[in-house]
C-alpha positions as CSV (number, residue, x, y, z in Angstrom):
1,M,-26.2,-16.5,26.0
2,S,-25.4,-14.3,23.0
3,D,-27.6,-11.5,21.7
4,K,-26.3,-11.9,18.2
5,N,-28.9,-12.7,15.5
6,Y,-26.3,-14.2,13.2
7,F,-23.9,-17.1,13.2
8,Q,-20.2,-16.5,13.8
9,H,-17.8,-19.5,13.6
10,E,-15.5,-19.6,16.6
11,K,-12.5,-19.0,14.4
12,A,-13.9,-15.9,12.7
13,L,-13.0,-12.4,13.7
14,V,-15.8,-9.8,13.9
15,G,-15.2,-6.3,15.1
16,P,-17.6,-5.2,17.8
17,Q,-18.6,-2.1,15.7
18,A,-19.3,-4.1,12.5
19,Q,-23.0,-4.1,11.6
20,I,-24.2,-7.7,10.8
21,G,-27.8,-8.5,9.7
22,D,-30.0,-11.2,11.0
23,N,-29.4,-14.8,9.8
24,T,-26.1,-14.0,8.3
25,R,-23.5,-16.8,8.6
26,I,-19.8,-15.9,9.0
27,W,-17.4,-18.9,8.6
28,A,-13.9,-19.8,9.8
29,F,-10.9,-17.6,9.3
30,T,-13.0,-14.6,8.1
31,N,-12.2,-11.1,9.3
32,I,-15.0,-8.5,9.4
33,Q,-13.6,-5.1,10.5
34,D,-15.3,-2.5,12.7
35,G,-17.4,-0.2,10.4
36,A,-18.2,-2.9,7.8
37,V,-21.9,-3.2,7.0
38,I,-23.3,-6.6,6.1
39,G,-27.0,-7.2,5.5
40,K,-29.4,-10.0,6.4
41,G,-29.2,-13.6,5.2
42,C,-25.6,-13.3,3.9
43,N,-23.2,-16.2,3.7
44,I,-19.6,-15.2,4.2
45,C,-17.4,-18.3,3.6
46,D,-14.0,-19.3,4.9
47,G,-11.1,-16.9,4.6
48,C,-13.0,-13.8,3.6
49,Y,-12.1,-10.2,4.6
50,V,-14.6,-7.3,4.8
51,E,-12.9,-4.0,5.5
52,N,-14.2,-0.9,7.3
53,G,-16.3,1.1,4.9
54,A,-17.4,-1.9,2.8
55,R,-21.1,-2.5,2.4
56,L,-22.9,-5.7,1.6
57,G,-26.7,-5.9,1.0
58,N,-29.0,-8.7,1.9
59,N,-28.5,-12.3,0.8
60,V,-25.0,-11.7,-0.5
61,T,-22.7,-14.8,-0.9
62,L,-19.0,-14.4,-0.6
63,K,-17.3,-17.8,-1.4
64,N,-13.9,-18.6,0.1
65,G,-11.1,-16.1,-0.1
66,V,-13.1,-13.0,-1.2
67,N,-11.8,-9.6,0.0
68,I,-14.2,-6.6,0.0
69,F,-12.3,-3.4,0.7
70,E,-13.5,0.1,1.7
71,G,-15.5,1.8,-1.1
72,I,-16.9,-1.5,-2.5
73,V,-20.7,-1.9,-2.4
74,L,-22.4,-5.2,-3.2
75,E,-26.2,-4.7,-3.4
76,D,-28.7,-7.4,-2.5
77,D,-28.4,-10.9,-3.9
78,V,-24.9,-10.6,-5.3
79,F,-22.8,-13.8,-5.6
80,C,-19.0,-13.7,-5.6
81,G,-17.2,-16.9,-6.5
82,P,-14.1,-18.1,-4.7
83,H,-11.2,-15.7,-4.7
84,A,-12.9,-12.9,-6.7
85,A,-10.9,-9.7,-6.3
86,F,-12.0,-6.1,-5.9
87,I,-9.6,-3.2,-6.3
88,N,-10.1,0.3,-4.7
89,D,-6.9,2.1,-5.7
90,R,-6.0,2.7,-9.3
91,Y,-2.4,3.6,-8.7
92,P,-1.3,1.5,-5.7
93,R,2.1,2.2,-4.2
94,S,3.1,1.1,-0.7
95,F,4.9,4.5,-0.1
96,N,1.8,6.6,-1.1
97,K,0.0,6.1,2.2
98,D,-1.1,9.7,2.5
99,T,-1.9,10.4,-1.2
100,W,-4.0,7.4,-2.4
101,V,-7.4,8.1,-3.8
102,L,-10.3,5.8,-2.9
103,E,-12.3,4.8,-6.0
104,R,-15.7,3.3,-5.4
105,T,-17.1,0.2,-7.1
106,T,-20.7,-0.9,-7.1
107,V,-22.1,-4.4,-7.9
108,K,-25.8,-4.1,-8.5
109,K,-28.6,-6.4,-7.4
110,G,-28.4,-10.0,-8.4
111,A,-25.0,-9.9,-10.2
112,T,-22.6,-12.8,-10.3
113,I,-18.8,-12.4,-10.1
114,G,-17.1,-15.6,-11.2
115,S,-14.2,-17.4,-9.5
116,N,-10.9,-15.6,-9.6
117,A,-12.4,-12.6,-11.5
118,T,-10.9,-9.2,-10.8
119,V,-13.0,-6.0,-10.8
120,L,-11.0,-2.8,-11.1
121,C,-12.0,0.2,-9.2
122,G,-14.4,2.9,-10.4
123,T,-16.6,0.4,-12.2
124,T,-20.3,-0.5,-11.9
125,I,-21.5,-4.0,-12.5
126,G,-25.2,-3.9,-13.6
127,Q,-28.1,-5.8,-12.3
128,Y,-28.1,-9.5,-12.9
129,A,-24.8,-9.2,-14.9
130,I,-22.5,-12.2,-15.0
131,I,-18.7,-11.9,-14.9
132,G,-17.0,-15.0,-16.2
133,A,-14.5,-16.9,-14.1
134,G,-11.0,-15.4,-14.3
135,S,-12.1,-12.3,-16.1
136,V,-10.7,-8.8,-15.6
137,V,-13.3,-6.1,-15.5
138,T,-11.9,-2.7,-16.6
139,K,-15.1,-0.8,-17.4
140,D,-18.8,-0.7,-16.5
141,V,-20.9,-3.7,-17.3
142,A,-24.5,-3.2,-18.4
143,D,-27.5,-4.8,-16.7
144,F,-28.1,-8.5,-17.7
145,S,-24.8,-8.6,-19.6
146,I,-22.4,-11.6,-19.7
147,V,-18.8,-10.6,-20.0
148,R,-15.6,-12.7,-19.9
149,G,-11.9,-12.6,-20.7
150,N,-9.0,-10.2,-20.1
151,P,-10.2,-7.5,-20.5
152,A,-13.7,-8.6,-20.0
153,R,-15.8,-8.4,-23.2
154,F,-19.5,-8.7,-23.9
155,V,-20.6,-12.3,-25.0
156,G,-24.3,-12.2,-24.5
157,Y,-27.2,-11.5,-22.1
158,A,-28.3,-13.3,-18.9
159,C,-31.7,-13.9,-17.5
160,V,-32.6,-13.2,-13.9
161,C,-32.4,-16.9,-13.4
162,G,-28.7,-16.9,-14.5
163,K,-29.1,-18.7,-17.8
164,K,-27.8,-17.2,-21.1
165,L,-30.6,-15.7,-23.2
166,Q,-31.2,-17.1,-26.6
167,E,-30.8,-14.8,-29.7
168,N,-34.6,-14.1,-29.6
169,L,-34.1,-12.8,-26.0
170,I,-36.3,-15.5,-24.5
171,C,-34.9,-17.6,-21.7
172,S,-35.5,-21.4,-21.3
173,C,-37.2,-20.5,-18.0
174,G,-39.9,-18.6,-19.9
175,K,-38.9,-15.0,-19.2
176,E,-38.8,-12.6,-22.2
177,F,-36.7,-9.6,-22.7
178,L,-36.5,-6.7,-25.2
179,I,-33.9,-4.0,-26.0
180,N,-35.2,-0.5,-25.2
181,Q,-33.0,2.5,-26.1
182,G,-29.9,0.2,-26.2
183,C,-30.6,-1.4,-22.8
184,L,-31.9,-4.9,-22.1
185,E,-35.0,-5.1,-20.0
186,M,-37.6,-7.7,-19.0
187,K,-41.0,-7.6,-20.7
188,R,-43.8,-6.9,-18.3
Protein backbone atom coordinates (compact mmCIF):
# COMPACT_ATOMS: atom_id res chain seq x y z
CA MET A 1 0.00 0.00 0.00
CA SER A 2 1.40 3.40 -0.99
CA ASP A 3 1.09 6.55 1.11
CA LYS A 4 1.22 8.73 -2.04
CA ASN A 5 -1.77 10.96 -2.68
CA TYR A 6 -0.91 11.29 -6.37
CA PHE A 7 -0.73 8.98 -9.37
CA GLN A 8 2.68 7.93 -10.68
CA HIS A 9 2.89 5.79 -13.81
CA GLU A 10 5.13 2.77 -13.30
CA LYS A 11 7.53 4.11 -15.95
CA ALA A 12 7.87 7.59 -14.41
CA LEU A 13 10.84 8.59 -12.27
CA VAL A 14 10.05 10.69 -9.19
CA GLY A 15 12.82 11.61 -6.78
CA PRO A 16 11.98 10.80 -3.15
CA GLN A 17 12.66 14.43 -2.16
CA ALA A 18 10.34 15.92 -4.78
CA GLN A 19 7.20 17.55 -3.38
CA ILE A 20 4.09 16.40 -5.23
CA GLY A 21 0.60 17.70 -4.39
CA ASP A 22 -2.52 15.61 -3.93
CA ASN A 23 -4.35 14.33 -7.00
CA THR A 24 -1.49 15.14 -9.37
CA ARG A 25 -0.96 12.66 -12.23
CA ILE A 26 2.54 11.87 -13.48
CA TRP A 27 2.63 9.85 -16.71
CA ALA A 28 5.16 7.55 -18.39
CA PHE A 29 8.76 8.51 -19.14
CA THR A 30 8.55 11.62 -16.98
CA ASN A 31 11.43 12.55 -14.68
CA ILE A 32 10.76 14.65 -11.58
CA GLN A 33 13.99 15.46 -9.72
CA ASP A 34 14.52 15.76 -5.97
CA GLY A 35 13.79 19.35 -4.95
CA ALA A 36 11.12 19.98 -7.57
CA VAL A 37 7.82 21.32 -6.20
CA ILE A 38 4.56 20.40 -7.94
CA GLY A 39 1.17 21.52 -6.63
CA LYS A 40 -2.18 19.76 -6.34
CA GLY A 41 -4.24 18.51 -9.27
CA CYS A 42 -1.49 18.83 -11.89
CA ASN A 43 -1.29 16.70 -15.04
CA ILE A 44 2.31 15.97 -16.08
CA CYS A 45 2.10 14.10 -19.40
CA ASP A 46 4.49 11.63 -21.06
CA GLY A 47 8.14 12.56 -21.45
CA CYS A 48 8.23 15.66 -19.27
CA TYR A 49 11.17 16.72 -17.10
CA VAL A 50 10.93 18.86 -13.95
CA GLU A 51 14.30 19.85 -12.51
CA ASN A 52 15.38 20.53 -8.95
CA GLY A 53 14.40 24.11 -8.12
CA ALA A 54 11.45 24.27 -10.53
CA ARG A 55 8.06 25.18 -9.03
CA LEU A 56 4.61 24.36 -10.41
CA GLY A 57 1.44 25.67 -8.79
CA ASN A 58 -1.88 23.89 -8.53
CA ASN A 59 -3.77 22.57 -11.58
CA VAL A 60 -0.85 23.01 -13.98
CA THR A 61 -0.86 20.95 -17.18
CA LEU A 62 2.37 20.01 -18.94
CA LYS A 63 1.59 18.24 -22.20
CA ASN A 64 4.08 15.77 -23.68
CA GLY A 65 7.76 16.67 -23.82
CA VAL A 66 7.80 19.85 -21.71
CA ASN A 67 10.97 20.55 -19.72
CA ILE A 68 10.81 22.82 -16.67
CA PHE A 69 14.27 23.75 -15.41
CA GLU A 70 15.56 25.29 -12.20
CA GLY A 71 14.41 28.89 -11.80
CA ILE A 72 11.16 28.41 -13.74
CA VAL A 73 7.94 29.13 -11.82
CA LEU A 74 4.54 28.21 -13.26
CA GLU A 75 1.74 29.62 -11.11
CA ASP A 76 -1.70 28.01 -10.66
CA ASP A 77 -3.74 26.94 -13.71
CA VAL A 78 -0.93 27.32 -16.28
CA PHE A 79 -1.22 25.21 -19.45
CA CYS A 80 1.88 24.29 -21.49
CA GLY A 81 1.31 22.71 -24.89
CA PRO A 82 3.46 19.84 -26.21
CA HIS A 83 7.18 20.54 -26.40
CA ALA A 84 7.01 24.09 -25.03
CA ALA A 85 10.55 25.10 -24.05
CA PHE A 86 11.81 27.23 -21.17
CA ILE A 87 15.37 28.56 -21.02
CA ASN A 88 17.20 29.46 -17.78
CA ASP A 89 20.63 30.47 -19.13
CA ARG A 90 21.07 33.48 -21.44
CA TYR A 91 24.64 32.58 -22.50
CA PRO A 92 24.82 28.77 -22.54
CA ARG A 93 28.17 27.12 -23.11
CA SER A 94 28.98 23.56 -22.16
CA PHE A 95 32.41 24.63 -20.87
CA ASN A 96 31.03 27.38 -18.53
CA LYS A 97 29.83 24.99 -15.83
CA ASP A 98 31.10 27.16 -12.96
CA THR A 99 30.21 30.60 -14.32
CA TRP A 100 26.67 30.31 -15.64
CA VAL A 101 24.03 32.63 -14.23
CA LEU A 102 20.55 31.32 -13.46
CA GLU A 103 17.85 33.65 -14.79
CA ARG A 104 14.37 33.18 -13.44
CA THR A 105 11.19 33.03 -15.50
CA THR A 106 7.64 33.30 -14.15
CA VAL A 107 4.44 32.29 -15.87
CA LYS A 108 1.52 33.81 -13.98
CA LYS A 109 -1.86 32.33 -13.11
CA GLY A 110 -3.97 30.97 -15.95
CA ALA A 111 -1.51 31.65 -18.79
CA THR A 112 -1.28 29.35 -21.81
CA ILE A 113 1.96 28.50 -23.60
CA GLY A 114 1.32 27.05 -27.07
CA SER A 115 2.92 23.95 -28.58
CA ASN A 116 6.61 24.32 -29.47
CA ALA A 117 6.78 27.87 -28.08
CA THR A 118 10.09 28.95 -26.56
CA VAL A 119 10.21 31.26 -23.53
CA LEU A 120 13.59 32.91 -22.99
CA CYS A 121 14.93 33.40 -19.49
CA GLY A 122 14.35 36.48 -17.40
CA THR A 123 10.80 37.00 -18.68
CA THR A 124 7.42 37.16 -17.02
CA ILE A 125 4.29 35.92 -18.77
CA GLY A 126 1.23 37.76 -17.38
CA GLN A 127 -1.99 36.33 -15.99
CA TYR A 128 -4.22 34.67 -18.59
CA ALA A 129 -1.82 35.59 -21.41
CA ILE A 130 -1.67 33.32 -24.45
CA ILE A 131 1.58 32.52 -26.26
CA GLY A 132 0.89 31.25 -29.78
CA ALA A 133 2.22 27.90 -30.95
CA GLY A 134 5.81 28.09 -32.19
CA SER A 135 6.36 31.60 -30.83
CA VAL A 136 9.63 32.83 -29.30
CA VAL A 137 9.09 35.03 -26.24
CA THR A 138 12.02 37.43 -25.79
CA LYS A 139 10.43 39.96 -23.40
CA ASP A 140 7.70 40.22 -20.78
CA VAL A 141 4.10 39.62 -21.85
CA ALA A 142 1.34 41.67 -20.18
CA ASP A 143 -1.72 40.18 -18.46
CA PHE A 144 -4.43 38.97 -20.88
CA SER A 145 -2.20 39.59 -23.93
CA ILE A 146 -2.07 37.30 -26.93
CA VAL A 147 1.35 37.16 -28.60
CA ARG A 148 2.65 35.11 -31.51
CA GLY A 149 5.57 34.91 -33.92
CA ASN A 150 9.35 35.10 -33.75
CA PRO A 151 9.93 37.25 -31.86
CA ALA A 152 6.49 37.12 -30.25
CA ARG A 153 4.43 40.26 -30.87
CA PHE A 154 1.15 41.50 -29.43
CA VAL A 155 -1.89 40.57 -31.59
CA GLY A 156 -4.81 41.12 -29.20
CA TYR A 157 -6.26 40.42 -25.79
CA ALA A 158 -7.59 37.18 -24.31
CA CYS A 159 -10.44 36.62 -21.88
CA VAL A 160 -10.09 34.47 -18.79
CA CYS A 161 -11.99 31.81 -20.77
CA GLY A 162 -9.23 31.80 -23.42
CA LYS A 163 -11.15 33.38 -26.29
CA LYS A 164 -9.87 36.47 -28.09
CA LEU A 165 -11.60 39.66 -27.00
CA GLN A 166 -13.52 41.69 -29.53
CA GLU A 167 -12.40 45.27 -30.26
CA ASN A 168 -14.94 46.57 -27.72
CA LEU A 169 -13.18 44.41 -25.05
CA ILE A 170 -16.26 42.25 -24.53
CA CYS A 171 -15.89 38.49 -24.79
CA SER A 172 -18.42 36.17 -26.38
CA CYS A 173 -18.68 34.52 -22.92
CA GLY A 174 -20.08 37.79 -21.53
CA LYS A 175 -17.09 39.08 -19.55
CA GLU A 176 -16.22 42.74 -20.07
CA PHE A 177 -12.83 44.39 -19.78
CA LEU A 178 -11.40 47.89 -19.76
CA ILE A 179 -7.98 49.46 -20.13
CA ASN A 180 -6.86 51.18 -16.92
CA GLN A 181 -3.53 53.06 -16.96
CA GLY A 182 -2.39 51.08 -20.00
CA CYS A 183 -3.29 47.68 -18.54
CA LEU A 184 -6.24 45.46 -19.39
CA GLU A 185 -8.43 44.46 -16.45
CA MET A 186 -11.78 42.79 -16.00
CA LYS A 187 -14.76 45.01 -15.13
CA ARG A 188 -16.11 44.29 -11.68
